[in-house]
C-alpha positions in Angstrom: 111.0 47.2 250.4 107.8 47.9 251.8 107.7 51.8 251.3 104.9 53.7 252.7 104.3 57.1 251.4 102.6 59.8 253.5 101.0 61.5 250.5 101.5 59.9 247.4 99.1 61.6 245.0 100.7 65.2 244.6 102.8 66.9 242.4 106.6 65.5 243.4 105.0 62.3 245.3 103.0 61.0 242.4 106.4 61.3 240.4 108.5 59.1 243.6 105.1 56.6 244.0 105.7 55.5 240.3 109.2 55.3 240.1 109.2 53.3 243.8 107.4 51.0 241.8 109.4 51.0 238.6 112.3 50.1 241.3 110.9 47.1 242.5 109.6 48.5 245.9 106.2 47.7 247.8 104.4 50.8 248.0 101.2 52.0 249.9 100.4 55.4 249.8 98.7 57.2 253.0 96.1 60.0 251.9 92.6 61.6 252.6 91.2 60.0 249.4 90.7 63.4 248.4 93.0 63.8 245.2 93.4 61.7 241.9 96.7 60.4 241.0 97.3 58.3 237.8 99.4 55.6 239.4 100.2 51.9 238.7 97.7 49.2 239.9 100.0 47.8 242.3 100.1 50.6 244.7 97.7 50.5 247.9 96.0 52.8 249.4 95.2 53.4 253.5 92.9 56.6 253.9 93.1 58.7 256.8 94.1 62.1 258.2 97.9 63.0 258.6 96.7 64.3 261.6 95.0 61.3 262.9 97.5 59.9 265.0 95.3 56.6 265.6 94.9 56.5 261.6 98.8 56.8 261.1 99.5 53.8 264.0 96.8 51.7 262.3 98.6 52.0 258.6 101.8 51.4 260.7 100.6 48.0 262.1 98.8 47.0 259.1 101.8 47.6 256.8 104.7 47.3 258.9 106.5 49.6 256.5 110.5 49.5 256.0 111.1 53.1 255.2 108.0 56.0 255.3 108.6 58.8 252.8 106.7 61.7 254.4 105.7 64.1 251.9 103.3 66.2 253.8 104.7 67.0 257.1 104.3 70.5 258.0 104.9 71.4 261.6 107.2 70.2 264.4 103.9 68.6 265.9 103.3 66.6 263.1 107.0 65.4 263.1 106.6 64.5 266.9 103.9 62.6 266.1 105.7 60.1 263.0 108.6 59.5 265.3 106.5 58.5 267.6 104.4 56.1 265.4 107.0 54.7 263.6 109.6 54.5 266.0 111.6 51.4 264.7 110.9 51.3 261.2 114.6 51.3 258.8 114.6 54.3 257.4 112.5 58.0 257.4 112.9 60.4 254.3 111.4 63.7 255.1 110.7 65.9 252.1 111.7 69.4 253.8 112.4 72.7 251.2 115.3 75.1 250.5 112.8 77.9 252.2 114.6 76.5 255.2 117.3 79.2 255.0 117.7 82.4 255.5 117.4 85.0 252.9 119.5 87.0 251.2 121.8 84.0 251.2 125.2 85.4 252.6 126.7 83.0 249.9 125.9 81.1 246.5 126.3 78.6 245.5 124.5 77.5 248.7 125.7 74.1 250.6 123.6 71.9 252.8 125.2 73.8 256.3 124.3 77.2 255.3 122.6 79.2 258.3 118.9 78.4 258.8 117.6 81.1 260.4 115.9 83.2 260.4 114.0 80.9 257.5 112.8 82.8 254.8 109.1 82.1 255.8 107.1 80.9 258.8 106.5 77.6 256.4 110.2 77.7 256.2 111.0 77.6 259.8 108.4 74.9 260.5 110.0 72.6 258.4 113.4 73.7 260.0 111.8 72.5 263.3 110.8 69.4 261.4 113.8 68.6 260.1 115.2 68.9 264.0 112.9 66.7 265.4 113.7 64.3 263.1 117.3 64.0 262.9 117.2 64.2 266.3 115.3 60.6 266.3 117.7 59.3 264.0 120.8 60.7 266.4 118.7 58.7 269.4 118.2 55.6 267.3 114.5 56.0 266.7 115.4 55.1 262.4 117.4 56.3 260.1 116.2 59.6 258.9 117.1 61.4 255.2 116.1 64.7 255.1 115.4 66.3 251.2 115.3 69.5 250.2 114.2 70.4 247.1 113.8 73.8 245.4 110.7 74.9 242.9 109.4 72.1 241.7 107.4 71.9 238.7 105.9 69.4 236.4 102.8 67.8 235.0 100.0 69.0 237.5 101.5 71.8 238.7 101.3 75.5 237.8 103.6 77.9 235.8 105.3 80.3 238.0 105.4 83.8 237.1 106.2 87.3 239.4 102.9 87.5 240.2 102.4 83.6 241.4 100.8 80.7 239.6 97.5 82.3 238.2 97.5 80.5 234.4 96.3 83.4 232.7 100.2 84.4 232.5 100.8 81.0 230.0 97.5 82.8 227.7 99.8 86.0 227.7 102.7 84.7 226.8 100.9 83.1 224.0 99.6 86.1 222.4 102.4 88.3 223.1 100.8 90.3 225.9 103.7 92.3 227.9 104.7 90.5 231.1 105.0 91.8 234.0 108.8 91.3 235.7 110.2 92.4 239.4 113.0 94.3 239.6 115.5 94.3 236.4 114.8 90.6 235.6 118.3 89.4 236.3 117.2 88.0 239.9 118.5 84.0 239.5 115.9 81.1 239.6 116.1 77.5 238.7 113.3 75.1 238.6 113.7 71.2 238.5 111.1 68.7 237.1 108.9 66.9 239.6 110.6 63.4 238.0 113.9 64.3 238.8 113.4 65.2 242.3 111.4 62.3 242.7 114.4 60.5 241.2 116.7 61.3 244.3 113.8 60.3 246.7 113.4 57.1 245.4 117.4 56.3 245.4 117.7 57.5 249.0 115.0 53.9 250.1 117.5 52.1 251.9 120.7 53.4 251.0 122.4 53.5 254.2 125.0 56.5 252.9 121.9 58.7 253.0 121.4 58.0 256.6 121.0 60.9 259.0 121.9 63.1 256.2 120.4 66.2 254.1 120.2 66.6 250.6 119.6 69.8 247.9 118.1 68.4 245.1 117.2 71.6 242.9 117.8 72.9 239.6 121.2 72.7 237.5 119.6 75.1 234.9 120.1 78.6 237.0 118.6 81.2 235.0 117.1 85.1 235.2 113.9 85.7 235.1 113.9 87.6 231.9 115.9 84.3 230.8 112.6 82.2 232.1 110.4 84.2 230.5 112.2 84.1 226.9 112.3 80.3 227.5 109.1 79.6 228.6 107.5 81.7 225.0 110.0 79.3 223.2 108.4 76.4 224.6 105.3 77.2 223.5 106.1 78.6 220.1 105.0 82.4 221.3 106.6 85.8 220.1 109.6 87.1 221.9 107.6 88.4 225.1 107.3 92.4 226.1 108.7 92.8 229.5 107.7 95.5 231.4 110.3 96.0 234.9 108.5 97.1 237.8 110.6 97.3 241.4 109.5 94.6 243.7 108.7 97.0 246.4 106.6 98.6 244.2 104.5 95.2 243.3 104.7 94.6 246.9 102.6 97.9 247.9 100.3 97.8 244.6 99.0 94.1 245.0 100.0 93.0 248.1 97.7 90.3 248.2 99.9 88.9 245.0 103.0 89.0 245.5 103.4 86.6 248.9 105.8 84.5 246.7 107.6 87.4 245.0 108.5 88.9 248.7 109.8 85.6 250.3 111.5 83.9 247.0 111.4 85.4 243.7 113.3 88.7 244.7 116.2 86.7 245.6 119.4 85.7 243.7 119.3 81.7 245.0 122.0 78.7 243.7 122.0 75.6 245.8 124.6 72.9 245.5 123.5 69.4 244.2 126.7 67.7 244.4 126.0 66.0 247.4 123.0 64.4 246.2 124.7 63.8 243.1 127.5 61.7 244.8 125.2 60.1 247.3 121.7 59.6 245.3 123.1 59.7 242.0 120.9 62.4 241.7 120.5 63.9 237.6 118.6 66.5 236.2 117.7 65.6 232.9 114.2 67.3 231.9 115.5 70.8 230.8 113.1 73.8 231.8 112.1 74.1 228.1 110.8 70.8 227.6 109.5 70.3 231.0 107.4 73.8 230.8 106.2 72.4 227.3 105.1 69.3 229.0 103.5 71.1 231.8 101.5 73.7 229.8 100.2 70.6 227.4 98.7 69.1 230.6 97.0 72.3 231.6 95.8 72.7 228.1 94.4 69.0 228.0 92.5 69.6 231.4 91.5 72.9 230.3 92.8 75.0 233.2 94.3 77.8 231.6 92.5 81.1 232.1 92.4 84.1 229.8 95.6 86.7 229.4 92.9 89.4 230.9 92.0 87.7 234.0 94.0 90.0 236.3 94.7 93.5 236.3 98.1 93.3 234.5 97.5 95.6 232.1 96.2 97.9 234.8 99.3 98.2 236.3 101.6 98.1 233.2 99.7 101.1 232.2 100.2 102.6 235.9 103.6 102.2 235.9 104.5 103.1 232.4 102.5 106.7 233.1 104.4 107.1 236.5 107.6 106.6 234.8 106.5 108.7 231.8 105.5 111.6 234.3 108.9 110.9 236.1 111.3 111.2 233.1 109.3 114.4 232.3 109.2 116.3 235.7 113.2 115.5 236.0 114.0 116.8 232.4 112.3 120.4 232.9 
């Protein structure tokens, strides 16, 4: 098929673009031309701003795609413009997110029909509204819509997550055996899926009539606690067993509010998503174990000299203050 990827050079979309070419599709990426990516020479590019309707229409007319994969639609207004511009294409695949769901989840594992209101964040609420726009267009016959909801996707070219965000100094702390801040007791569940596995589901959705009008989870099959997470990262980097310092989520949020947005919206909650529908319809496979994937991710960070020093942030100050407060608490109660 002739496939237009809106995006195409980001973490997930780079994998999608490569795999589309491998599958024999003719691929054009619509980008602003500001990001470099290692893509096959057969990929064509059209440069423009996603928010410029005229540029989108020009791309539609020049390429006449059979399928559009939209990786950078974040607001219902952008979705409505896309429906107007691409009315009549065979299929529109929208990259949504599991952030559309309310937290904490009512049940685990979550299926695609779980409650979406209120969403976990403004980002999630906007993505849910986008889903509604595209699925309504599907029902109205504008095109066949497929919605894919990834979870925590990682890989070469991206960061390594931790309790306090995405700062690469975390990797240096792990390697040096420095104490690691962990929220709560470290027992909440998390799972990551390598971008190549996520990308594969997008590619098998292309032209797949079973996926028309459907919504899919494409997420981890290796759900682990945060304590286990840090241990796996250490093993992947041949580092010492990590010294984990557990600090309550609400304490971290009060102490460093500018560093705990991801923690409050995501990491503190145990989440498990059911991938059985994607396995059935999209041949989704989880093929990259987290230990292997994080090793590859860090190798790329090393190659690009993007790992900050272990003491770049104030983690040691947080740890010292927490330990002192804990000691004071224990001493006062014991009197």
